[in-house]
C-alpha positions, 0 to 999 in steps of 0.5 A: 092853648087852643079853644074848642066848641065841640070838635071845632077849634074857635080860637086861642087863650092863655091860662095862668098855668097848665101843668103837664098838659093836664091840670089847669091852674087859675090864679086870683087875687081877690077879697073872696071868690065868687060863683063867677070865678068858679064858672070861669074855671069850669068853662076853661076846663070845658074849652081846653078839654081838661078833666081837672084844675085848681082855682087859687085865691091869694087875695083873702086873709088866708089862701083859698083853694078850690079843686075843679073837675070837668062838669061832665065828671060825676065828682063834685065840682069843688072840695074845700 
């Protein structure tokens, strides 16, 4: 997938999953999610010019799912 800075294409990157070219899915297998993982997901949304995504962690005792929204969107970034 192409990565943009403003309107200029600056490279490519591969996300874990991209559903219908509109929903980013980032998978983790960690004891717990930290702010850096949330920041990574939000940066992917900006770089890929997407509005929404999911950050899913399979490494904790129970699955963790955080909904991501593009930072310029007025909705909260995460909903637990």
